Structures are given as structure tokens and as C-alpha cells.
C-alpha positions in Angstrom: 0.1 0.1 0.1 3.0 2.4 0.9 4.5 1.7 -2.6 1.2 2.7 -4.3 1.0 5.9 -2.3 4.7 6.7 -3.2 4.1 6.0 -6.9 1.1 8.4 -6.9 3.6 11.2 -5.7 5.9 10.7 -8.7 5.5 13.5 -11.4 3.6 12.0 -14.3 2.4 9.0 -12.4 -1.3 8.2 -12.4 -2.8 8.0 -8.8 -4.0 4.5 -7.9 -7.6 3.7 -8.6 -10.3 2.0 -6.6 -12.7 -0.8 -7.7 -16.1 -1.3 -5.9 -17.1 -4.9 -6.7 -20.6 -6.2 -6.1 -22.1 -9.6 -6.8 -25.6 -10.4 -7.8 -27.8 -13.3 -8.5 -26.3 -15.5 -5.7 -28.1 -18.8 -5.3 -27.7 -18.6 -1.5 -25.7 -17.0 1.2 -23.7 -19.9 2.1 -20.0 -20.2 1.7 -17.3 -18.0 0.1 -16.8 -15.8 -2.8 -13.4 -16.5 -4.2 -12.3 -13.5 -6.3 -9.4 -13.2 -8.7 -8.5 -9.5 -10.0 -5.8 -9.7 -12.6 -4.1 -7.5 -15.3 -2.4 -10.7 -17.0 -4.4 -12.1 -19.9 -2.2 -15.3 -19.7 -3.3 -16.0 -16.2 -7.0 -15.3 -16.6 -9.2 -16.5 -15.1 -7.4 -18.8 -12.6 -4.6 -16.5 -11.4 -2.5 -19.5 -10.3 0.9 -18.2 -11.5 0.1 -14.4 -11.3 2.2 -12.8 -8.6 0.6 -9.3 -9.3 -3.0 -10.8 -9.1 -5.1 -9.5 -6.1 -7.0 -12.4 -4.6 -9.5 -12.2 -2.0 -12.2 -14.2 -0.3 -15.3 -12.7 1.1 -18.6 -14.2 2.7 -21.3 -14.9 0.2 -23.7 -13.4 2.8 -21.9 -10.1 2.2 -21.2 -9.9 -1.5 -19.5 -6.6 -2.0 -16.0 -5.5 -1.5 -13.5 -2.7 -2.4 -10.0 -2.9 -4.0 -7.9 0.1 -3.5 -4.4 0.9 -4.7 -4.9 -0.4 -8.3 -2.6 0.6 -11.0 -4.3 2.4 -14.0 -5.1 0.1 -17.0 -7.1 -2.9 -18.0 -8.1 -5.4 -15.2 -10.6 -8.4 -15.2 -12.4 -10.2 -12.4 -13.2 -14.0 -12.1 -14.9 -15.5 -9.2 -16.5 -18.6 -7.9 -19.3 -19.0 -5.3 -17.6 -21.9 -3.1 -20.9 -22.8 -1.6 -19.3 -25.8 0.5 -16.2 -24.0 1.3 -13.9 -26.8 0.0 -11.5 -24.1 -1.5 -12.1 -25.3 -5.0 -14.7 -25.1 -8.0 -16.7 -28.3 -8.0 -17.4 -29.6 -11.5 -19.3 -32.5 -13.1 -18.0 -33.6 -16.5 -16.2 -30.3 -16.6 -19.3 -28.2 -16.0 -19.1 -26.1 -12.9 -21.5 -27.2 -10.1 -21.0 -23.9 -8.2 -21.4 -20.4 -9.4 -19.1 -18.5 -11.5 -18.9 -14.9 -12.6 -16.7 -12.6 -14.6 -16.5 -8.8 -14.8 -18.5 -7.1 -17.4 -20.9 -10.3 -17.4 -20.0 -11.6 -20.9 -21.8 -14.5 -22.4 -20.6 -17.8 -21.4 -20.1 -20.8 -23.8 -17.8 -23.8 -23.3 -15.1 -22.5 -20.7 -14.3 -19.2 -19.3 -14.5 -16.0 -21.5 -11.3 -14.6 -22.8 -9.6 -11.8 -20.8 -10.7 -9.3 -23.4 -14.3 -10.0 -22.9 -14.1 -9.5 -19.2 -11.5 -6.6 -19.2 -12.6 -3.1 -17.9 -10.8 0.1 -17.2 -9.3 1.4 -13.9 -8.0 5.0 -13.8 -7.3 7.3 -11.1 -10.8 7.4 -9.7 -13.4 5.0 -8.7 -14.5 2.1 -11.0 -17.3 -0.3 -10.4 -18.4 -3.7 -11.6 -21.6 -5.6 -10.8 -20.8 -9.3 -11.4 -23.8 -11.6 -12.1 -23.3 -15.2 -10.8 -24.2 -18.0 -13.1 -25.2 -21.5 -12.1 -25.4 -24.6 -14.6 -26.8 -27.2 -12.0 
């Protein structure tokens, strides 16, 4: 956080941005929302090997959060509704049994959307995204 504040003081550096994220269409308030916020298309949507990704877990019963100190540029959000709190996305025949959601709410086909379909801009002010959860079972 201190590094982001220091960067904001540099001449020509854009001040860090803020993202308000809310989640709608939850099937229940049970479990945890596991959120991945990334700028790296190659690591979207899993964020597994993304050291710069911002990951957060919030209770499904309180489906909103705020991210501060974000660098300006393109970001994308992927999240799962881990209803049974087993720390993974449960699937059946490759189809999610728990809810999934992405920034900008792109149409879903087979697999997750490409980064470009979920990408949104963060500037020096406040950005907002409302992610609509989708369930297949």
C-alpha cells in the first residue's frame, strides 16, 4: 500500500484507482466468494501463477468488496461461489456445479471467457463492476 502511495507522488504517475465490486444473482448466502483480480491475460481466469494478481475471499452473505491502490489500466475479475467452502470449484463432467462470474458479465459458452471479454478500465478514480453469478446445475 505504501508503494502505491509513493508512486502516486511521482511526477507524471497516475494516482492509484479504486474498484467497487458487487455480486448479484447468488443462489444462496452460504460459503465463500473467491475473487481473482488480474491484469495478466495469460493468467485469466485462474490467477494461479500471477504474482501481481489480487486475490480475496469474502463471505457470500456479504457480496461486496472494495479494492484500493490499483494501477491504471485494464483489469478483469473472475470469481466462484464456493458454496461448500472446500476451496475449489466443484465440477461434473467439466461443467461447474458452483456459481461462476466474470467482470462485464460476458456471455458464457464452453469454458471461461477470454480476458478481453471481461476486461474493464481502472483509472485514478473509482471504477465499479457488478458481477452476475451464473449456475449450470
